[in-house]
Structure formats: C-alpha cells, structure tokens
C-alpha positions in Angstrom: 12.2 -40.8 -130.8 11.2 -37.8 -128.6 14.7 -37.8 -127.0 16.4 -37.7 -130.4 14.1 -34.9 -131.5 14.8 -33.0 -128.3 18.6 -33.4 -128.7 18.3 -32.3 -132.4 16.2 -29.2 -131.4 18.8 -28.4 -128.8 21.6 -28.5 -131.3 19.7 -26.4 -133.7 19.0 -23.7 -131.0 22.7 -23.7 -130.1 23.7 -23.3 -133.7 21.3 -20.4 -134.1 22.7 -18.8 -131.0 26.3 -19.2 -132.3 25.2 -17.7 -135.6 23.6 -14.7 -133.9 26.7 -14.2 -131.8 28.9 -14.3 -134.9 26.6 -11.8 -136.6 27.2 -9.4 -133.7 30.8 -9.1 -134.8 30.4 -9.0 -138.5 27.3 -7.0 -139.0 27.9 -3.3 -139.8 25.6 -1.8 -137.1 26.8 1.8 -137.5 24.1 3.3 -139.6 22.7 6.8 -140.0 19.4 5.7 -138.5 21.1 4.4 -135.4 23.2 7.5 -135.1 20.0 9.6 -135.2 18.8 7.6 -132.2 22.1 8.2 -130.4 21.9 12.0 -131.2 18.4 12.1 -129.8 19.5 10.4 -126.6 22.4 12.8 -126.2 19.9 15.7 -126.3 18.0 14.4 -123.3 18.7 16.4 -120.2 17.9 14.2 -117.2 16.8 10.8 -116.0 13.1 11.7 -116.2 13.5 12.7 -119.9 15.5 9.6 -120.6 12.9 7.4 -118.8 10.1 9.0 -120.9 12.0 8.6 -124.2 13.0 5.0 -123.6 9.5 4.1 -122.5 8.1 5.4 -125.8 10.9 3.9 -127.8 11.1 0.4 -126.3 8.7 -2.4 -125.2 8.7 -3.3 -121.5 10.5 -6.5 -122.4 13.2 -4.5 -124.2 13.6 -2.1 -121.2 13.8 -5.1 -118.8 16.5 -6.7 -121.0 18.5 -3.5 -121.1 18.2 -3.1 -117.3 19.1 -6.7 -116.7 22.3 -6.4 -118.8 23.3 -3.3 -117.0 22.8 -5.1 -113.7 25.0 -7.9 -115.0 27.7 -5.5 -116.0 27.7 -3.9 -112.5 27.9 -7.3 -110.8 30.6 -8.5 -113.1 32.6 -5.3 -112.3 32.4 -6.3 -108.7 34.1 -9.6 -109.5 31.2 -11.9 -108.8 31.2 -15.3 -110.4 29.0 -15.8 -113.4 26.6 -18.2 -111.6 26.1 -15.7 -108.8 25.5 -12.9 -111.3 23.0 -15.2 -113.0 21.3 -16.0 -109.7 21.0 -12.4 -108.6 19.8 -10.9 -111.9 17.8 -13.8 -113.3 19.9 -13.6 -116.5 20.9 -16.8 -118.2 24.5 -17.8 -117.9 24.7 -17.4 -121.7 23.6 -13.8 -121.3 26.1 -13.3 -118.5 28.9 -14.8 -120.6 28.0 -12.5 -123.6 27.9 -9.4 -121.4 31.2 -10.4 -119.9 32.7 -10.8 -123.3 31.5 -7.4 -124.5 32.7 -5.8 -121.2 36.2 -7.2 -121.8 36.5 -7.2 -125.6 33.7 -5.0 -126.9 33.6 -1.4 -128.1 34.5 -0.1 -124.7 31.0 1.4 -124.0 30.4 -0.6 -120.8 33.8 0.5 -119.5 33.2 4.1 -120.4 29.8 4.2 -118.7 31.2 2.4 -115.6 34.2 4.8 -115.3 31.8 7.8 -115.4 29.6 6.5 -112.6 30.0 8.4 -109.3 32.5 6.7 -107.0 31.2 5.6 -103.6 32.8 7.7 -100.9 35.2 5.7 -98.8 35.1 6.0 -95.0 38.1 7.8 -93.5 
C-alpha cells in the first residue's frame, strides 16, 4: 500500500511540475508592476547597490536560487554535461534542464547577459 501511495504521490508531483512549466510559457508575466521592478534595478549604479537592493527585495532562499541558476548558466555555457553541472552547483537535474531550455529557447536574456560579460584575456 505504501509503495502504491508513494508512486501516486510521485506522479502527482511530476504532473504539478509539468503544469508549472507549461504556465511559464502561457502566463502573461509582462506587467506594469514587474516593469517597475526592472526600472528600479536599472537605476542601480554598482554591485554594492544591487547587493543591497536584492537583499531587501528577496529572501535568502530566493537569492540562493537566483545565484544557483546563474551558476548553472555559466557552466552550461562552458559545455559541461547536465549531470556535472548538477554536481557542481547542487541544482537538481530538473533545474539544470529548465535553465538549459531557457538558455536555448527563452527570451534571450541569459544570452544577452553572457555576451556582455567581460571576456577572459587569452595568453599570447
């Protein structure tokens, strides 16, 4: 009986995850309220100001999740396999897969940010 309940709970969790992922695509997330947040971020002048703003805005868990996803992006950009990215960052393979999807087929924000990072100097 416990095994059957466990399997059912697992299917329910997976169904919820699939639904949440589908909502990511269909939900109209571009709101005036969110634009206000983006405008505030754009007015910050340096890392210290951004650090202070985001610490006030987000919980520690939210900040850690954001940092983890950005680490995933950076490692995926280096061409590391999903399992290795998961191992290095502690992100689930589901999170790595989602980040990879958004990196390849999202709004282009990850790519924009990556392309604007300073390039490491190559040895001559």
